[in-house]
C-alpha positions in Angstrom: -138.3 26.7 63.0 -140.9 28.8 64.9 -140.7 31.4 67.1 -141.4 29.1 70.3 -138.2 26.9 69.4 -135.9 29.5 69.1 -134.0 30.9 72.7 -132.6 33.8 73.3 -128.2 33.8 74.4 -128.4 35.1 78.2 -126.1 37.7 78.4 -123.9 36.6 81.6 -121.1 39.3 82.8 -117.6 38.2 84.3 -119.4 39.0 87.8 -121.9 36.6 87.0 -119.7 34.1 85.8 -117.8 34.2 88.9 -120.9 33.7 90.8 -121.2 30.3 89.0 -117.8 29.5 89.2 -117.9 29.5 93.1 -121.8 27.9 92.9 -119.8 25.4 91.0 -116.8 24.8 93.3 -119.6 24.3 96.3 -120.1 20.8 94.1 -116.5 19.8 92.5 -115.0 20.4 95.6 -116.9 17.7 97.2 -116.2 15.5 94.5 -112.5 15.9 94.4 -111.7 13.1 97.1 -113.8 10.9 95.4 -111.2 11.0 92.4 -107.9 11.7 94.6 -108.9 8.1 95.9 -108.3 6.2 92.9 -105.6 8.9 91.2 -104.2 10.5 94.0 -100.9 10.9 91.8 -102.9 12.3 88.9 -103.2 16.3 90.1 -105.0 17.8 86.7 -108.7 18.2 88.5 -107.1 19.7 91.8 -105.5 22.0 89.2 -108.8 22.5 87.5 -110.7 23.4 90.4 -107.5 25.4 91.8 -107.6 27.7 88.5 -111.4 28.2 88.9 -110.8 29.4 92.5 -108.2 31.8 90.9 -110.9 32.9 88.6 -113.9 33.3 90.7 -112.0 35.3 93.2 -111.6 37.9 90.7 -108.1 36.4 88.4 -109.0 36.7 84.6 -110.3 34.0 82.2 -107.8 32.4 80.2 -106.8 30.2 78.2 -105.0 28.6 80.4 -107.7 28.1 82.3 -109.9 26.1 79.7 -106.5 24.2 79.3 -106.8 23.2 83.0 -110.2 22.1 81.8 -109.6 20.1 79.2 -107.0 18.2 81.4 -109.4 17.3 84.4 -111.4 15.8 81.3 -108.7 13.2 80.5 -108.3 12.7 83.9 -111.7 10.9 83.6 -109.7 7.4 82.3 -109.0 6.2 86.1 -111.5 3.0 85.6 -113.4 4.3 88.4 -116.9 5.6 87.3 -117.0 7.7 90.3 -113.4 9.1 89.7 -114.1 10.1 86.4 -117.8 11.6 87.1 -115.6 13.8 89.7 -112.7 13.9 86.7 -115.3 15.5 84.4 -117.3 17.2 87.0 -113.7 19.6 87.9 -114.0 20.0 83.6 -117.4 20.8 83.4 -117.5 23.3 87.0 -114.1 24.9 85.2 -115.7 25.8 81.3 -118.3 28.3 82.8 
């Protein structure tokens, strides 16, 4: 490995993570209706987004938030590619 192959980690504070979370919310909230149009009875992506909102607005970053993200990931198996992408987006947004 050469020096040009290495990358330095970027240290983010909780305030930085909250700002990134607010930015991610701007996109994932627009994708949620696509998921809900195909799986209106499945609340997992919406719950993940609500958890991210709570964190972005000053809440704590907990294992529960991570669990909400994984639940949104599991919701991707809805049969519609666009709805699945929306569920994955919810998971990835929460994973900030």
